[in-house]
N, CA and C atoms of all chains as a GROMACS GRO file, in nm:
protein
  516
    1MET      N    1  -1.231  -1.368  -1.066
    1MET     CA    2  -1.244  -1.218  -1.041
    1MET      C    3  -1.090  -1.167  -1.069
    2GLY      N    4  -1.066  -1.049  -1.122
    2GLY     CA    5  -0.944  -0.998  -1.147
    2GLY      C    6  -0.918  -0.880  -1.041
    3ARG      N    7  -0.770  -0.877  -0.980
    3ARG     CA    8  -0.759  -0.746  -0.911
    3ARG      C    9  -0.662  -0.690  -0.979
    4VAL      N   10  -0.676  -0.530  -0.965
    4VAL     CA   11  -0.603  -0.462  -0.990
    4VAL      C   12  -0.506  -0.356  -0.818
    5VAL      N   13  -0.441  -0.403  -0.815
    5VAL     CA   14  -0.364  -0.324  -0.713
    5VAL      C   15  -0.275  -0.165  -0.747
    6VAL      N   16  -0.353  -0.088  -0.662
    6VAL     CA   17  -0.264   0.071  -0.683
    6VAL      C   18  -0.198   0.106  -0.528
    7ASP      N   19  -0.057   0.159  -0.586
    7ASP     CA   20  -0.004   0.239  -0.480
    7ASP      C   21  -0.003   0.363  -0.470
    8VAL      N   22  -0.021   0.443  -0.368
    8VAL     CA   23   0.045   0.558  -0.326
    8VAL      C   24   0.146   0.567  -0.247
    9MET      N   25   0.223   0.668  -0.239
    9MET     CA   26   0.274   0.659  -0.160
    9MET      C   27   0.301   0.863  -0.165
   10PRO      N   28   0.285   0.930  -0.042
   10PRO     CA   29   0.355   1.054  -0.022
   10PRO      C   30   0.525   1.112  -0.143
   11LYS      N   31   0.462   1.235  -0.196
   11LYS     CA   32   0.578   1.271  -0.275
   11LYS      C   33   0.701   1.288  -0.166
   12PRO      N   34   0.823   1.252  -0.195
   12PRO     CA   35   0.928   1.268  -0.139
   12PRO      C   36   0.927   1.368  -0.048
   13GLU      N   37   0.901   1.487  -0.141
   13GLU     CA   38   0.966   1.624  -0.068
   13GLU      C   39   0.864   1.678   0.065
   14ILE      N   40   0.765   1.580   0.004
   14ILE     CA   41   0.629   1.651   0.114
   14ILE      C   42   0.678   1.565   0.276
   15LEU      N   43   0.644   1.626   0.382
   15LEU     CA   44   0.645   1.570   0.531
   15LEU      C   45   0.538   1.484   0.509
   16ASP      N   46   0.556   1.381   0.621
   16ASP     CA   47   0.511   1.267   0.641
   16ASP      C   48   0.508   1.223   0.767
   17PRO      N   49   0.395   1.327   0.846
   17PRO     CA   50   0.366   1.291   1.003
   17PRO      C   51   0.353   1.154   1.052
   18GLN      N   52   0.285   1.027   0.962
   18GLN     CA   53   0.296   0.945   1.019
   18GLN      C   54   0.369   0.880   1.013
   19GLY      N   55   0.453   0.896   0.916
   19GLY     CA   56   0.571   0.790   0.837
   19GLY      C   57   0.647   0.836   1.011
   20LYS      N   58   0.692   0.937   0.996
   20LYS     CA   59   0.798   0.977   1.072
   20LYS      C   60   0.767   0.936   1.225
   21ALA      N   61   0.600   0.952   1.271
   21ALA     CA   62   0.537   0.890   1.399
   21ALA      C   63   0.580   0.722   1.420
   22VAL      N   64   0.539   0.673   1.310
   22VAL     CA   65   0.617   0.513   1.322
   22VAL      C   66   0.761   0.538   1.322
   23ALA      N   67   0.855   0.566   1.278
   23ALA     CA   68   0.989   0.585   1.280
   23ALA      C   69   1.012   0.583   1.402
   24ASN      N   70   0.958   0.692   1.455
   24ASN     CA   71   1.017   0.726   1.582
   24ASN      C   72   1.004   0.600   1.701
   25ALA      N   73   0.838   0.530   1.664
   25ALA     CA   74   0.826   0.450   1.786
   25ALA      C   75   0.866   0.321   1.753
   26LEU      N   76   0.935   0.313   1.644
   26LEU     CA   77   0.971   0.152   1.627
   26LEU      C   78   1.107   0.138   1.668
   27PRO      N   79   1.242   0.239   1.748
   27PRO     CA   80   1.341   0.191   1.766
   27PRO      C   81   1.271   0.165   1.948
   28ARG      N   82   1.206   0.251   1.974
   28ARG     CA   83   1.133   0.267   2.115
   28ARG      C   84   1.104   0.132   2.190
   29LEU      N   85   1.020   0.073   2.059
   29LEU     CA   86   0.970  -0.057   2.074
   29LEU      C   87   1.069  -0.172   2.090
   30GLY      N   88   1.181  -0.131   2.022
   30GLY     CA   89   1.273  -0.249   2.003
   30GLY      C   90   1.278  -0.266   1.848
   31PHE      N   91   1.250  -0.281   1.755
   31PHE     CA   92   1.253  -0.284   1.609
   31PHE      C   93   1.382  -0.170   1.561
   32GLU      N   94   1.534  -0.230   1.564
   32GLU     CA   95   1.646  -0.118   1.557
   32GLU      C   96   1.697  -0.174   1.391
   33GLY      N   97   1.723  -0.090   1.350
   33GLY     CA   98   1.754  -0.086   1.203
   33GLY      C   99   1.696   0.003   1.094
   34PHE      N  100   1.592   0.041   1.084
   34PHE     CA  101   1.550   0.158   1.015
   34PHE      C  102   1.560   0.324   1.015
   35VAL      N  103   1.588   0.367   0.928
   35VAL     CA  104   1.620   0.490   0.899
   35VAL      C  105   1.561   0.551   0.936
   36SER      N  106   1.434   0.538   0.838
   36SER     CA  107   1.328   0.653   0.832
   36SER      C  108   1.222   0.551   0.723
   37VAL      N  109   1.084   0.560   0.783
   37VAL     CA  110   0.949   0.542   0.772
   37VAL      C  111   0.926   0.658   0.618
   38ARG      N  112   0.869   0.563   0.561
   38ARG     CA  113   0.690   0.677   0.457
   38ARG      C  114   0.562   0.560   0.487
   39GLN      N  115   0.487   0.613   0.520
   39GLN     CA  116   0.308   0.571   0.479
   39GLN      C  117   0.278   0.610   0.384
   40GLY      N  118   0.186   0.524   0.288
   40GLY     CA  119   0.112   0.545   0.141
   40GLY      C  120  -0.012   0.483   0.175
   41LYS      N  121  -0.055   0.497   0.041
   41LYS     CA  122  -0.175   0.359   0.027
   41LYS      C  123  -0.213   0.284  -0.060
   42ARG      N  124  -0.272   0.185   0.013
   42ARG     CA  125  -0.246   0.061  -0.135
   42ARG      C  126  -0.435   0.030  -0.132
   43PHE      N  127  -0.429  -0.002  -0.246
   43PHE     CA  128  -0.620   0.055  -0.320
   43PHE      C  129  -0.584  -0.085  -0.377
   44GLU      N  130  -0.698  -0.197  -0.346
   44GLU     CA  131  -0.700  -0.326  -0.410
   44GLU      C  132  -0.875  -0.271  -0.520
   45LEU      N  133  -0.855  -0.297  -0.629
   45LEU     CA  134  -0.952  -0.280  -0.733
   45LEU      C  135  -1.044  -0.424  -0.710
   46GLU      N  136  -1.158  -0.457  -0.730
   46GLU     CA  137  -1.201  -0.581  -0.802
   46GLU      C  138  -1.260  -0.530  -0.930
   47VAL      N  139  -1.243  -0.649  -1.003
   47VAL     CA  140  -1.287  -0.645  -1.132
   47VAL      C  141  -1.368  -0.769  -1.182
   48GLU      N  142  -1.506  -0.725  -1.232
   48GLU     CA  143  -1.537  -0.903  -1.253
   48GLU      C  144  -1.509  -0.915  -1.427
   49GLY      N  145  -1.469  -1.050  -1.399
   49GLY     CA  146  -1.355  -1.122  -1.544
   49GLY      C  147  -1.270  -1.072  -1.514
   50ASP      N  148  -1.174  -1.088  -1.640
   50ASP     CA  149  -1.060  -1.090  -1.609
   50ASP      C  150  -0.998  -0.901  -1.640
   51VAL      N  151  -0.847  -0.857  -1.577
   51VAL     CA  152  -0.783  -0.745  -1.613
   51VAL      C  153  -0.735  -0.750  -1.737
   52THR      N  154  -0.796  -0.673  -1.813
   52THR     CA  155  -0.796  -0.593  -1.978
   52THR      C  156  -0.673  -0.496  -1.940
   53PRO      N  157  -0.619  -0.450  -2.040
   53PRO     CA  158  -0.552  -0.341  -2.089
   53PRO      C  159  -0.674  -0.230  -2.075
   54GLU      N  160  -0.747  -0.232  -2.110
   54GLU     CA  161  -0.833  -0.154  -2.080
   54GLU      C  162  -0.863  -0.080  -1.980
   55ILE      N  163  -0.919  -0.178  -1.894
   55ILE     CA  164  -0.899  -0.210  -1.756
   55ILE      C  165  -0.789  -0.108  -1.666
   56LEU      N  166  -0.692  -0.164  -1.725
   56LEU     CA  167  -0.538  -0.134  -1.611
   56LEU      C  168  -0.505   0.038  -1.674
   57GLU      N  169  -0.582   0.052  -1.767
   57GLU     CA  170  -0.566   0.193  -1.838
   57GLU      C  171  -0.699   0.263  -1.744
   58THR      N  172  -0.868   0.250  -1.750
   58THR     CA  173  -0.878   0.290  -1.665
   58THR      C  174  -0.846   0.324  -1.495
   59ALA      N  175  -0.775   0.207  -1.467
   59ALA     CA  176  -0.760   0.206  -1.330
   59ALA      C  177  -0.642   0.314  -1.338
   60ARG      N  178  -0.552   0.298  -1.373
   60ARG     CA  179  -0.428   0.408  -1.361
   60ARG      C  180  -0.482   0.554  -1.444
   61LYS      N  181  -0.586   0.604  -1.512
   61LYS     CA  182  -0.604   0.727  -1.463
   61LYS      C  183  -0.743   0.746  -1.344
   62ALA      N  184  -0.770   0.642  -1.267
   62ALA     CA  185  -0.894   0.601  -1.160
   62ALA      C  186  -0.745   0.695  -1.050
   63ALA      N  187  -0.640   0.616  -1.059
   63ALA     CA  188  -0.548   0.650  -0.968
   63ALA      C  189  -0.459   0.792  -0.940
   64GLU      N  190  -0.452   0.836  -1.071
   64GLU     CA  191  -0.387   0.974  -1.086
   64GLU      C  192  -0.498   1.124  -1.048
   65THR      N  193  -0.676   1.009  -1.029
   65THR     CA  194  -0.723   1.133  -1.039
   65THR      C  195  -0.790   1.171  -0.891
   66VAL      N  196  -0.866   0.992  -0.919
   66VAL     CA  197  -0.931   0.958  -0.794
   66VAL      C  198  -0.865   0.922  -0.672
   67LEU      N  199  -0.777   0.844  -0.659
   67LEU     CA  200  -0.724   0.761  -0.565
   67LEU      C  201  -0.586   0.863  -0.518
   68SER      N  202  -0.521   0.955  -0.602
   68SER     CA  203  -0.441   0.997  -0.548
   68SER      C  204  -0.471   1.143  -0.556
   69ASN      N  205  -0.390   1.214  -0.481
   69ASN     CA  206  -0.407   1.370  -0.495
   69ASN      C  207  -0.302   1.457  -0.552
   70PRO      N  208  -0.255   1.427  -0.678
   70PRO     CA  209  -0.148   1.501  -0.737
   70PRO      C  210  -0.061   1.589  -0.659
   71VAL      N  211  -0.113   1.690  -0.577
   71VAL     CA  212   0.019   1.790  -0.572
   71VAL      C  213   0.041   1.755  -0.480
   72ILE      N  214  -0.014   1.643  -0.417
   72ILE     CA  215   0.116   1.592  -0.286
   72ILE      C  216   0.148   1.433  -0.276
   73GLU      N  217   0.090   1.382  -0.397
   73GLU     CA  218   0.118   1.214  -0.340
   73GLU      C  219   0.162   1.157  -0.518
   74ASP      N  220   0.242   1.062  -0.478
   74ASP     CA  221   0.283   0.986  -0.658
   74ASP      C  222   0.192   0.848  -0.655
   75VAL      N  223   0.101   0.837  -0.776
   75VAL     CA  224   0.110   0.699  -0.795
   75VAL      C  225   0.196   0.600  -0.824
   76VAL      N  226   0.293   0.489  -0.675
   76VAL     CA  227   0.403   0.444  -0.746
   76VAL      C  228   0.374   0.300  -0.858
   77SER      N  229   0.249   0.274  -0.851
   77SER     CA  230   0.240   0.146  -0.916
   77SER      C  231   0.076   0.169  -0.934
   78VAL      N  232   0.074   0.120  -1.072
   78VAL     CA  233  -0.078   0.016  -1.113
   78VAL      C  234  -0.042  -0.172  -1.158
   79LYS      N  235  -0.061  -0.227  -1.105
   79LYS     CA  236  -0.068  -0.346  -1.158
   79LYS      C  237  -0.156  -0.440  -1.138
   80ASP      N  238  -0.195  -0.553  -1.239
   80ASP     CA  239  -0.265  -0.634  -1.270
   80ASP      C  240  -0.210  -0.748  -1.119
   81ALA      N  241  -0.296  -0.818  -1.016
   81ALA     CA  242  -0.254  -0.868  -0.955
   81ALA      C  243  -0.388  -0.984  -0.875
   82SER      N  244  -0.410  -0.985  -1.025
   82SER     CA  245  -0.496  -1.096  -1.014
   82SER      C  246  -0.459  -1.312  -0.940
   83GLY      N  247  -0.329  -1.310  -1.039
   83GLY     CA  248  -0.249  -1.423  -0.956
   83GLY      C  249  -0.242  -1.456  -0.809
   84GLU      N  250  -0.208  -1.272  -0.756
   84GLU     CA  251  -0.167  -1.304  -0.620
   84GLU      C  252  -0.295  -1.347  -0.543
   85VAL      N  253  -0.257  -1.445  -0.431
   85VAL     CA  254  -0.328  -1.520  -0.356
   85VAL      C  255  -0.342  -1.334  -0.211
   86ALA      N  256  -0.494  -1.294  -0.182
   86ALA     CA  257  -0.499  -1.197  -0.109
   86ALA      C  258  -0.483  -1.234   0.015
   87MET      N  259   2.149   0.262  -0.016
   87MET     CA  260   2.042   0.234   0.136
   87MET      C  261   1.950   0.062   0.045
   88GLY      N  262   1.916   0.017   0.140
   88GLY     CA  263   1.821  -0.124   0.123
   88GLY      C  264   1.640  -0.056   0.206
   89ARG      N  265   1.549  -0.156   0.131
   89ARG     CA  266   1.422  -0.074   0.126
   89ARG      C  267   1.255  -0.236   0.164
   90VAL      N  268   1.254  -0.200   0.274
   90VAL     CA  269   1.137  -0.341   0.317
   90VAL      C  270   1.012  -0.222   0.282
   91VAL      N  271   0.920  -0.309   0.221
   91VAL     CA  272   0.791  -0.258   0.181
   91VAL      C  273   0.670  -0.370   0.244
   92VAL      N  274   0.604  -0.259   0.315
   92VAL     CA  275   0.471  -0.382   0.422
   92VAL      C  276   0.395  -0.327   0.379
   93ASP      N  277   0.268  -0.420   0.292
   93ASP     CA  278   0.150  -0.382   0.281
   93ASP      C  279   0.045  -0.485   0.375
   94VAL      N  280  -0.055  -0.306   0.400
   94VAL     CA  281  -0.138  -0.399   0.561
   94VAL      C  282  -0.273  -0.349   0.461
   95MET      N  283  -0.379  -0.454   0.499
   95MET     CA  284  -0.552  -0.457   0.430
   95MET      C  285  -0.579  -0.505   0.540
   96PRO      N  286  -0.722  -0.434   0.578
   96PRO     CA  287  -0.842  -0.464   0.665
   96PRO      C  288  -0.878  -0.593   0.582
   97LYS      N  289  -0.878  -0.676   0.702
   97LYS     CA  290  -0.915  -0.773   0.707
   97LYS      C  291  -1.056  -0.813   0.593
   98PRO      N  292  -1.080  -0.981   0.527
   98PRO     CA  293  -1.206  -0.965   0.431
   98PRO      C  294  -1.355  -0.920   0.553
   99GLU      N  295  -1.359  -0.973   0.675
   99GLU     CA  296  -1.509  -0.965   0.685
   99GLU      C  297  -1.547  -0.810   0.740
  100ILE      N  298  -1.376  -0.708   0.739
  100ILE     CA  299  -1.401  -0.605   0.819
  100ILE      C  300  -1.485  -0.479   0.703
  101LEU      N  301  -1.553  -0.410   0.747
  101LEU     CA  302  -1.600  -0.338   0.643
  101LEU      C  303  -1.541  -0.198   0.628
  102ASP      N  304  -1.507  -0.136   0.507
  102ASP     CA  305  -1.436  -0.080   0.484
  102ASP      C  306  -1.448   0.118   0.466
  103PRO      N  307  -1.537   0.137   0.470
  103PRO     CA  308  -1.587   0.268   0.429
  103PRO      C  309  -1.503   0.352   0.336
  104GLN      N  310  -1.382   0.375   0.355
  104GLN     CA  311  -1.282   0.448   0.269
  104GLN      C  312  -1.306   0.361   0.130
  105GLY      N  313  -1.292   0.260   0.155
  105GLY     CA  314  -1.291   0.154   0.024
  105GLY      C  315  -1.409   0.155  -0.041
  106LYS      N  316  -1.490   0.178   0.023
  106LYS     CA  317  -1.645   0.205  -0.003
  106LYS      C  318  -1.665   0.318  -0.122
  107ALA      N  319  -1.626   0.440   0.001
  107ALA     CA  320  -1.640   0.601  -0.078
  107ALA      C  321  -1.579   0.531  -0.209
  108VAL      N  322  -1.442   0.515  -0.217
  108VAL     CA  323  -1.457   0.511  -0.359
  108VAL      C  324  -1.500   0.429  -0.457
  109ALA      N  325  -1.546   0.313  -0.388
  109ALA     CA  326  -1.623   0.189  -0.520
  109ALA      C  327  -1.748   0.298  -0.564
  110ASN      N  328  -1.798   0.342  -0.493
  110ASN     CA  329  -1.937   0.480  -0.576
  110ASN      C  330  -1.931   0.556  -0.560
  111ALA      N  331  -1.778   0.631  -0.595
  111ALA     CA  332  -1.736   0.743  -0.683
  111ALA      C  333  -1.673   0.675  -0.791
  112LEU      N  334  -1.629   0.645  -0.829
  112LEU     CA  335  -1.528   0.571  -0.928
  112LEU      C  336  -1.643   0.561  -1.054
  113PRO      N  337  -1.776   0.494  -1.101
  113PRO     CA  338  -1.832   0.481  -1.162
  113PRO      C  339  -1.936   0.632  -1.211
  114ARG      N  340  -1.922   0.715  -1.064
  114ARG     CA  341  -2.038   0.852  -1.098
  114ARG      C  342  -1.868   0.958  -1.174
  115LEU      N  343  -1.820   0.897  -1.132
  115LEU     CA  344  -1.656   0.996  -1.202
  115LEU      C  345  -1.631   0.986  -1.391
  116GLY      N  346  -1.666   0.843  -1.384
  116GLY     CA  347  -1.663   0.805  -1.538
  116GLY      C  348  -1.565   0.690  -1.564
  117PHE      N  349  -1.529   0.608  -1.416
  117PHE     CA  350  -1.442   0.481  -1.400
  117PHE      C  351  -1.545   0.358  -1.406
  118GLU      N  352  -1.591   0.365  -1.523
  118GLU     CA  353  -1.589   0.177  -1.504
  118GLU      C  354  -1.559   0.068  -1.507
  119GLY      N  355  -1.664  -0.056  -1.467
  119GLY     CA  356  -1.586  -0.246  -1.464
  119GLY      C  357  -1.552  -0.215  -1.346
  120PHE      N  358  -1.504  -0.134  -1.237
  120PHE     CA  359  -1.474  -0.249  -1.067
  120PHE      C  360  -1.590  -0.266  -1.024
  121VAL      N  361  -1.568  -0.371  -0.917
  121VAL     CA  362  -1.705  -0.419  -0.863
  121VAL      C  363  -1.700  -0.368  -0.672
  122SER      N  364  -1.608  -0.373  -0.695
  122SER     CA  365  -1.561  -0.322  -0.515
  122SER      C  366  -1.435  -0.271  -0.505
  123VAL      N  367  -1.398  -0.174  -0.413
  123VAL     CA  368  -1.267  -0.139  -0.334
  123VAL      C  369  -1.227  -0.175  -0.226
  124ARG      N  370  -1.135  -0.187  -0.204
  124ARG     CA  371  -1.050  -0.194  -0.044
  124ARG      C  372  -0.928  -0.155  -0.020
  125GLN      N  373  -0.976  -0.004   0.079
  125GLN     CA  374  -0.824   0.071   0.057
  125GLN      C  375  -0.714  -0.003   0.187
  126GLY      N  376  -0.620  -0.003   0.177
  126GLY     CA  377  -0.541  -0.071   0.291
  126GLY      C  378  -0.403   0.085   0.337
  127LYS      N  379  -0.300   0.023   0.353
  127LYS     CA  380  -0.210   0.100   0.336
  127LYS      C  381  -0.073   0.014   0.335
  128ARG      N  382   0.007   0.101   0.314
  128ARG     CA  383   0.160   0.045   0.271
  128ARG      C  384   0.287   0.115   0.316
  129PHE      N  385   0.364   0.026   0.386
  129PHE     CA  386   0.520   0.138   0.428
  129PHE      C  387   0.622   0.129   0.370
  130GLU      N  388   0.663   0.224   0.318
  130GLU     CA  389   0.834   0.155   0.276
  130GLU      C  390   0.914   0.193   0.405
  131LEU      N  391   0.989   0.122   0.496
  131LEU     CA  392   1.087   0.122   0.545
  131LEU      C  393   1.229   0.126   0.518
  132GLU      N  394   1.304   0.240   0.562
  132GLU     CA  395   1.396   0.264   0.472
  132GLU      C  396   1.578   0.200   0.558
  133VAL      N  397   1.639   0.101   0.531
  133VAL     CA  398   1.729   0.041   0.586
  133VAL      C  399   1.894   0.109   0.547
  134GLU      N  400   2.001   0.126   0.647
  134GLU     CA  401   2.105   0.113   0.610
  134GLU      C  402   2.172   0.029   0.582
  135GLY      N  403   2.236   0.043   0.467
  135GLY     CA  404   2.302  -0.071   0.418
  135GLY      C  405   2.223  -0.169   0.296
  136ASP      N  406   2.239  -0.333   0.356
  136ASP     CA  407   2.118  -0.443   0.259
  136ASP      C  408   2.025  -0.451   0.321
  137VAL      N  409   1.943  -0.483   0.318
  137VAL     CA  410   1.816  -0.598   0.363
  137VAL      C  411   1.897  -0.733   0.402
  138THR      N  412   1.951  -0.786   0.506
  138THR     CA  413   1.961  -0.897   0.545
  138THR      C  414   1.798  -0.983   0.596
  139PRO      N  415   1.873  -1.070   0.604
  139PRO     CA  416   1.731  -1.170   0.689
  139PRO      C  417   1.695  -1.150   0.765
  140GLU      N  418   1.758  -1.121   0.839
  140GLU     CA  419   1.744  -1.030   1.010
  140GLU      C  420   1.669  -0.943   0.952
  141ILE      N  421   1.642  -0.845   0.922
  141ILE     CA  422   1.605  -0.699   0.936
  141ILE      C  423   1.452  -0.751   0.866
  142LEU      N  424   1.462  -0.810   0.753
  142LEU     CA  425   1.345  -0.898   0.709
  142LEU      C  426   1.264  -0.949   0.818
  143GLU      N  427   1.323  -0.991   0.861
  143GLU     CA  428   1.261  -1.086   1.000
  143GLU      C  429   1.201  -0.979   1.101
  144THR      N  430   1.278  -0.904   1.131
  144THR     CA  431   1.240  -0.738   1.217
  144THR      C  432   1.148  -0.696   1.174
  145ALA      N  433   1.154  -0.699   1.010
  145ALA     CA  434   1.016  -0.544   0.985
  145ALA      C  435   0.935  -0.665   1.003
  146ARG      N  436   0.929  -0.781   0.964
  146ARG     CA  437   0.768  -0.873   0.984
  146ARG      C  438   0.736  -0.872   1.085
  147LYS      N  439   0.811  -0.878   1.224
  147LYS     CA  440   0.719  -0.812   1.396
  147LYS      C  441   0.730  -0.668   1.398
  148ALA      N  442   0.790  -0.624   1.349
  148ALA     CA  443   0.715  -0.481   1.342
  148ALA      C  444   0.564  -0.471   1.249
  149ALA      N  445   0.587  -0.485   1.134
  149ALA     CA  446   0.444  -0.521   1.089
  149ALA      C  447   0.311  -0.607   1.177
  150GLU      N  448   0.390  -0.701   1.244
  150GLU     CA  449   0.218  -0.757   1.271
  150GLU      C  450   0.197  -0.683   1.471
  151THR      N  451   0.304  -0.642   1.498
  151THR     CA  452   0.282  -0.474   1.601
  151THR      C  453   0.259  -0.404   1.643
  152VAL      N  454   0.323  -0.285   1.519
  152VAL     CA  455   0.335  -0.168   1.511
  152VAL      C  456   0.280  -0.095   1.379
  153LEU      N  457   0.297  -0.180   1.262
  153LEU     CA  458   0.213  -0.144   1.164
  153LEU      C  459   0.069  -0.146   1.160
  154SER      N  460   0.064  -0.288   1.212
  154SER     CA  461  -0.091  -0.334   1.190
  154SER      C  462  -0.186  -0.353   1.304
  155ASN      N  463  -0.346  -0.353   1.284
  155ASN     CA  464  -0.364  -0.398   1.416
  155ASN      C  465  -0.451  -0.508   1.383
  156PRO      N  466  -0.371  -0.623   1.464
  156PRO     CA  467  -0.417  -0.740   1.394
  156PRO      C  468  -0.568  -0.774   1.441
  157VAL      N  469  -0.619  -0.695   1.514
  157VAL     CA  470  -0.769  -0.743   1.495
  157VAL      C  471  -0.856  -0.706   1.402
  158ILE      N  472  -0.833  -0.599   1.285
  158ILE     CA  473  -0.909  -0.530   1.246
  158ILE      C  474  -0.835  -0.567   1.039
  159GLU      N  475  -0.659  -0.603   1.087
  159GLU     CA  476  -0.584  -0.598   0.969
  159GLU      C  477  -0.484  -0.712   0.993
  160ASP      N  478  -0.499  -0.732   0.836
  160ASP     CA  479  -0.383  -0.829   0.769
  160ASP      C  480  -0.303  -0.783   0.740
  161VAL      N  481  -0.142  -0.872   0.749
  161VAL     CA  482  -0.035  -0.769   0.674
  161VAL      C  483  -0.024  -0.881   0.566
  162VAL      N  484  -0.054  -0.829   0.440
  162VAL     CA  485  -0.040  -0.916   0.330
  162VAL      C  486   0.128  -0.959   0.251
  163SER      N  487   0.179  -0.828   0.308
  163SER     CA  488   0.341  -0.891   0.205
  163SER      C  489   0.440  -0.778   0.306
  164VAL      N  490   0.547  -0.886   0.316
  164VAL     CA  491   0.682  -0.800   0.369
  164VAL      C  492   0.804  -0.855   0.306
  165LYS      N  493   0.835  -0.729   0.209
  165LYS     CA  494   0.919  -0.749   0.074
  165LYS      C  495   1.074  -0.680   0.056
  166ASP      N  496   1.129  -0.682   0.089
  166ASP     CA  497   1.309  -0.671   0.052
  166ASP      C  498   1.254  -0.524  -0.131
  167ALA      N  499   1.244  -0.476  -0.104
  167ALA     CA  500   1.205  -0.383  -0.230
  167ALA      C  501   1.326  -0.305  -0.238
  168SER      N  502   1.429  -0.335  -0.238
  168SER     CA  503   1.573  -0.202  -0.245
  168SER      C  504   1.610  -0.236  -0.420
  169GLY      N  505   1.571  -0.335  -0.522
  169GLY     CA  506   1.596  -0.334  -0.624
  169GLY      C  507   1.467  -0.235  -0.722
  170GLU      N  508   1.373  -0.248  -0.700
  170GLU     CA  509   1.292  -0.114  -0.701
  170GLU      C  510   1.290   0.006  -0.710
  171VAL      N  511   1.270   0.129  -0.831
  171VAL     CA  512   1.303   0.216  -0.801
  171VAL      C  513   1.171   0.288  -0.775
  172ALA      N  514   1.181   0.390  -0.701
  172ALA     CA  515   1.069   0.469  -0.569
  172ALA      C  516   0.982   0.522  -0.654
   0.00000   0.00000   0.00000
């Protein structure tokens, strides 16, 4: 079974209240050294068989239209992650 | 500025209704070839200066306690992503 991983992040100019909440919580809980936090989404798409260039192209289109909202989010990466351990 | 990327996914045995909804929507919208979808979270932690081993260790602890719920989620990776283009 192949796997495609899609990473989606809020655009830099968009406020990210979840990330901001995490960034504020970290030093309060003793985790120092982080200036800011952004929270996005990670999708793992399982594929029957290998990840072909066609599958990757389909995943890229799906990422732009279904997995992300192009008004507020950027698709950061769409990559073949078949070799990685889950 | 350095950057640490933390990936969090629902544990395999946990139902993932968001991922299921996406998996059902894909073929309906013409994106064929995907067997299942899991949806998780991706955090980008900005660091002032370089990502040292200490910072990475702090990020790892924060990932296990603040960024994920260990009952239902796994921290898939915590890595230095300073070199990557945002």
